[in-house]
C-alpha positions as CSV (number, residue, x, y, z in Angstrom):
1,M,4.6,74.2,-14.0
2,F,1.4,73.4,-15.8
3,G,-1.8,73.4,-13.8
4,F,-5.5,73.9,-13.8
5,A,-5.6,76.8,-16.3
6,T,-3.0,75.3,-18.7
7,T,-4.3,75.3,-22.3
8,V,-3.6,73.0,-25.2
9,D,-1.5,75.8,-26.8
10,E,0.9,75.8,-23.9
11,V,1.2,72.1,-23.8
12,I,1.9,71.7,-27.5
13,D,4.3,74.6,-27.8
14,G,7.6,73.3,-29.1
15,V,6.2,69.7,-29.6
16,D,7.0,68.2,-33.0
17,L,4.8,65.2,-33.9
18,T,5.8,65.0,-37.6
19,G,5.8,61.3,-38.7
20,K,3.6,60.4,-35.7
21,T,0.1,58.8,-36.1
22,A,-2.7,59.4,-33.5
23,V,-6.2,57.9,-33.2
24,V,-8.8,59.9,-31.3
25,T,-12.3,58.8,-30.5
26,G,-15.2,61.1,-30.2
27,A,-13.4,63.6,-32.5
28,S,-16.2,65.6,-34.0
29,S,-16.8,68.0,-31.2
30,G,-15.7,69.1,-27.7
31,L,-12.5,67.9,-26.2
32,G,-12.0,65.3,-29.0
33,L,-12.1,67.9,-31.7
34,Q,-9.8,70.2,-29.7
35,T,-7.4,67.3,-29.2
36,V,-7.4,66.3,-32.9
37,A,-6.7,69.9,-33.9
38,T,-3.9,70.3,-31.4
39,L,-2.2,67.0,-32.4
40,A,-2.6,67.9,-36.1
41,S,-1.2,71.4,-35.6
42,A,2.0,69.8,-34.3
43,G,2.4,67.7,-37.4
44,A,0.7,64.4,-36.4
45,E,-1.4,62.4,-38.9
46,V,-4.7,62.0,-37.0
47,V,-7.4,59.4,-37.5
48,A,-10.6,61.0,-36.2
49,A,-13.0,58.3,-35.1
50,V,-16.5,59.5,-35.2
51,R,-20.0,58.1,-35.5
52,D,-20.8,59.8,-38.8
53,P,-17.7,60.8,-40.9
54,E,-19.8,62.3,-43.8
55,S,-21.6,64.6,-41.4
56,F,-18.4,65.5,-39.7
57,R,-16.6,66.4,-42.9
58,A,-19.7,68.6,-44.0
59,S,-19.8,70.4,-40.6
60,A,-18.7,73.9,-39.6
61,E,-16.3,72.2,-37.2
62,W,-14.5,70.5,-40.0
63,A,-14.4,73.7,-42.1
64,N,-12.9,75.5,-39.1
65,L,-9.9,73.2,-39.1
66,G,-8.8,74.7,-42.4
67,E,-5.5,73.4,-43.6
68,L,-5.3,71.0,-40.7
69,T,-7.8,68.7,-42.5
70,K,-5.1,67.7,-44.9
71,G,-3.6,65.5,-42.1
72,I,-6.9,64.4,-40.6
73,Y,-8.8,61.3,-41.7
74,A,-12.3,60.6,-40.5
75,I,-13.5,57.0,-40.0
76,P,-16.8,55.6,-38.7
77,L,-16.9,54.3,-35.1
78,D,-19.9,53.6,-33.0
79,L,-18.7,52.4,-29.6
80,A,-22.2,51.2,-28.7
81,R,-21.8,48.6,-31.4
82,L,-18.9,46.1,-31.0
83,Q,-19.3,45.2,-34.7
84,S,-18.6,48.9,-35.5
85,V,-15.6,48.9,-33.2
86,R,-14.1,45.8,-35.0
87,A,-14.8,47.3,-38.3
88,A,-12.9,50.5,-37.2
89,G,-9.9,48.5,-36.0
90,Q,-9.9,46.6,-39.3
91,A,-10.0,50.0,-41.3
92,I,-7.3,51.6,-39.2
93,A,-4.7,48.7,-39.0
94,P,-3.7,48.3,-42.7
95,Q,-3.5,52.0,-43.2
96,H,-1.5,52.9,-40.1
97,P,0.9,50.0,-39.2
98,Q,2.3,52.2,-36.4
99,I,0.1,54.0,-34.0
100,D,2.0,56.2,-31.7
101,I,-0.9,57.8,-29.7
102,L,-4.4,56.4,-29.0
103,I,-6.7,58.7,-27.2
104,N,-9.9,57.0,-25.9
105,N,-11.8,60.3,-25.6
106,A,-15.5,59.5,-26.5
107,G,-18.1,59.0,-23.8
108,V,-21.6,59.2,-22.5
109,M,-22.7,60.6,-19.2
110,F,-25.7,60.2,-16.9
111,T,-27.8,58.5,-19.5
112,P,-31.4,57.1,-18.8
113,P,-31.5,53.3,-18.6
114,N,-30.5,52.0,-21.9
115,E,-28.3,49.2,-23.5
116,T,-25.8,49.0,-26.3
117,A,-26.5,46.9,-29.4
118,D,-24.8,44.0,-27.6
119,G,-26.8,44.2,-24.4
120,F,-24.6,46.0,-22.1
121,E,-25.5,48.9,-19.9
122,L,-24.9,51.9,-22.1
123,Q,-22.4,54.0,-20.1
124,F,-20.3,50.9,-19.2
125,G,-20.6,49.6,-22.8
126,V,-19.7,52.8,-24.5
127,N,-17.1,54.3,-22.1
128,H,-15.3,51.2,-21.3
129,L,-16.1,48.1,-23.3
130,G,-16.0,49.8,-26.7
131,H,-12.7,51.5,-25.9
132,F,-11.3,48.2,-24.4
133,L,-12.0,46.4,-27.7
134,L,-10.6,49.2,-29.9
135,T,-7.5,49.3,-27.7
136,T,-6.8,45.6,-27.9
137,L,-7.4,45.5,-31.6
138,L,-4.8,48.1,-32.1
139,L,-2.2,46.6,-29.8
140,P,0.0,45.4,-32.7
141,Q,0.2,48.8,-34.2
142,L,0.9,50.4,-30.7
143,R,3.7,47.9,-30.1
144,A,5.1,48.5,-33.5
145,A,5.4,52.3,-32.8
146,A,6.8,51.5,-29.4
147,A,9.4,49.4,-30.9
148,A,10.4,52.0,-33.4
149,S,10.5,55.0,-31.0
150,G,10.6,53.6,-27.6
151,D,7.2,54.8,-26.5
152,A,3.6,54.6,-27.7
153,R,0.7,56.2,-25.6
154,V,-2.8,55.1,-24.7
155,V,-4.6,57.9,-23.0
156,T,-8.2,57.1,-21.7
157,L,-10.4,59.8,-20.2
158,S,-11.8,59.0,-16.8
159,S,-13.5,61.3,-14.3
160,E,-13.4,62.3,-10.6
161,A,-16.7,60.6,-10.5
162,H,-14.8,57.3,-10.0
163,R,-14.3,58.3,-6.4
164,R,-18.0,58.5,-5.4
165,W,-19.4,55.6,-7.3
166,G,-17.2,52.5,-7.7
167,I,-17.5,49.4,-9.8
168,D,-19.3,46.2,-9.2
169,L,-18.0,43.5,-11.5
170,D,-20.7,41.1,-10.5
171,D,-23.5,43.5,-11.6
172,I,-22.3,45.6,-14.4
173,N,-25.7,45.6,-16.0
174,F,-27.6,46.5,-12.9
175,E,-29.6,43.2,-12.9
176,R,-29.3,43.0,-9.1
177,R,-29.2,46.6,-8.2
178,G,-31.7,49.1,-9.4
179,Y,-30.4,51.2,-12.2
180,D,-28.8,54.5,-11.0
181,T,-27.3,56.8,-13.7
182,F,-24.7,58.1,-11.3
183,L,-23.6,54.7,-10.2
184,A,-23.4,53.7,-13.9
185,Y,-21.3,56.6,-14.8
186,G,-18.9,56.1,-11.8
187,Q,-18.5,52.4,-12.6
188,A,-17.6,53.2,-16.2
189,K,-15.1,55.8,-15.2
190,S,-13.5,53.4,-12.6
191,A,-13.3,50.9,-15.4
192,N,-11.3,53.4,-17.5
193,I,-8.7,53.7,-14.7
194,L,-8.6,50.0,-14.0
195,M,-8.0,49.2,-17.8
196,T,-5.2,51.7,-17.7
197,V,-3.6,49.9,-14.8
198,E,-3.8,46.5,-16.3
199,L,-2.8,47.7,-19.8
200,H,0.4,49.0,-18.2
201,R,1.0,45.8,-16.3
202,R,0.7,43.7,-19.5
203,F,2.4,46.0,-22.0
204,G,4.4,48.6,-20.3
205,A,7.5,46.5,-20.8
206,D,6.8,46.8,-24.6
207,G,7.1,50.5,-24.4
208,I,3.2,51.3,-24.3
209,T,2.6,53.9,-21.7
210,A,-1.0,53.8,-20.5
211,L,-2.5,56.8,-18.8
212,A,-5.9,57.8,-17.4
213,V,-6.9,61.5,-17.5
214,H,-9.6,63.5,-15.6
215,P,-10.0,66.5,-17.9
216,G,-11.9,68.7,-15.4
217,T,-15.4,70.2,-15.5
218,C,-16.2,71.7,-19.0
219,A,-19.5,72.5,-20.7
220,T,-19.7,70.2,-23.8
221,N,-22.3,68.0,-25.3
222,L,-21.2,65.2,-23.1
223,A,-24.1,66.4,-20.9
224,R,-26.7,66.0,-23.7
225,Y,-28.5,63.1,-22.0
226,M,-29.1,64.9,-18.7
227,D,-32.7,66.0,-17.8
228,R,-33.6,68.6,-15.2
229,T,-34.0,66.0,-12.4
230,T,-30.6,64.7,-13.0
231,L,-29.0,68.1,-13.2
232,K,-30.8,69.0,-9.8
233,K,-29.4,65.9,-8.1
234,L,-26.0,66.5,-9.5
235,F,-25.9,70.1,-8.3
236,A,-27.1,69.0,-4.8
237,M,-24.3,66.5,-4.6
238,S,-21.5,68.9,-5.9
239,T,-22.1,72.6,-6.1
240,D,-18.4,73.4,-6.0
241,A,-17.6,71.6,-9.2
242,F,-19.9,73.9,-11.1
243,A,-18.7,77.1,-9.6
244,P,-17.4,79.5,-12.4
245,E,-13.9,79.4,-10.9
246,N,-13.8,75.6,-11.3
247,M,-15.1,75.4,-14.8
248,K,-12.6,74.9,-17.7
249,S,-12.6,76.0,-21.3
250,V,-12.4,73.4,-23.9
251,A,-8.8,74.3,-24.5
252,Q,-8.1,73.9,-20.8
253,A,-9.9,70.7,-20.5
254,A,-8.2,69.0,-23.4
255,A,-4.8,70.1,-22.2
256,T,-4.3,67.1,-19.9
257,S,-5.0,64.6,-22.7
258,V,-2.6,66.3,-25.0
259,W,0.0,66.5,-22.1
260,A,-0.6,62.7,-21.5
261,A,0.0,62.0,-25.2
262,T,3.1,64.0,-25.7
263,E,5.1,64.6,-22.5
264,P,8.3,62.7,-22.7
265,S,8.8,62.4,-18.9
266,L,5.5,60.5,-18.5
267,A,7.0,57.4,-20.3
268,G,8.1,56.2,-16.8
269,H,4.7,56.7,-15.2
270,G,2.6,54.1,-17.0
271,G,-0.7,53.3,-15.1
272,A,-0.9,56.8,-13.7
273,Y,-4.0,59.0,-13.2
274,L,-3.5,62.6,-14.4
275,A,-5.4,65.8,-13.7
276,D,-4.7,69.4,-14.4
277,C,-1.6,68.5,-16.3
278,Q,0.0,66.7,-13.3
279,I,0.2,63.2,-11.9
280,A,-2.6,62.7,-9.4
281,D,-3.9,60.1,-7.0
282,A,-6.9,58.0,-8.1
283,D,-9.0,56.3,-5.5
284,P,-7.4,53.0,-4.4
285,A,-10.3,50.9,-5.5
286,A,-9.7,52.2,-9.0
287,T,-6.1,51.1,-9.1
288,D,-6.4,47.8,-7.3
289,P,-4.3,45.3,-9.3
290,T,-6.6,42.3,-8.6
291,T,-9.7,44.1,-9.7
292,A,-7.9,45.4,-12.8
293,Q,-6.9,41.9,-13.9
294,R,-10.4,40.6,-13.2
295,L,-12.0,43.5,-15.3
296,W,-9.6,42.8,-18.2
297,Q,-10.4,39.1,-18.3
298,L,-14.1,39.7,-18.0
299,S,-14.0,42.5,-20.7
300,Q,-12.2,40.0,-23.0
301,Q,-15.0,37.5,-22.4
302,W,-17.7,40.2,-22.9
303,V,-16.4,41.5,-26.2
304,D,-15.7,38.0,-27.5
305,T,-19.2,36.7,-26.5
306,P,-21.8,39.5,-26.5
307,R,-24.7,39.2,-24.2
308,Q,-27.2,39.1,-27.0
């Protein structure tokens, strides 16, 4: 039985992804890089979506991938710019008519007040809206893969933060409420689960298995925006999460994403929330079908008609 300490090597052992195509966002470092390397090591062709492909290919991280780079293709993607997301979708689609795995891994956390290029609160815009648009753009390729093999996967990284700070669909930009970086992060992570629920409802019958993942607490550059005041508040709210025994290595934190993308038995569990390489229970507010449908409809409107 897999669990908290399971690593990507254990999850991928015996898995053959030859002939499969995966797309991973936020692929240049941290969990995304580990996920790309693991999928490529099992034979998958991997599209690594990163903000700066040239810098990525010139980095030590790329060099450390060694022979795996032969099956990895870096493309530009800035989730804070919907135009960039559309360009990425247009670049991927003709080259990869079937996409077996899409892992919405990239994200930002606890940022100061800021907006995307299209006028959305940054954490909601990057963590949810950018991934929503990319996912919908690649639906034809995901459906084609599902038709060929019986199963395609969309894995979206969420967080246990969704439990403490829910979503307000009438004020996603904090125009009524005062901005709070923790509320903004929890709102975005709730949106990740709600999108998963509605994606399953709409396309599960087509063979697309949508899953949301909590990777666990891991030291990566996801925390790059956090200042001392934010850190102090966070530690005051949750000291246990940062205890050494509750911290994961990158190989452990990426394991649930890889498990979600490759475990055959999960094909019957679309819409589920996963943690520690097991099916877990999300907060009921983040799985409410009515809220999930409304978020999908609003997200479609927002990406079709940006706020600026």
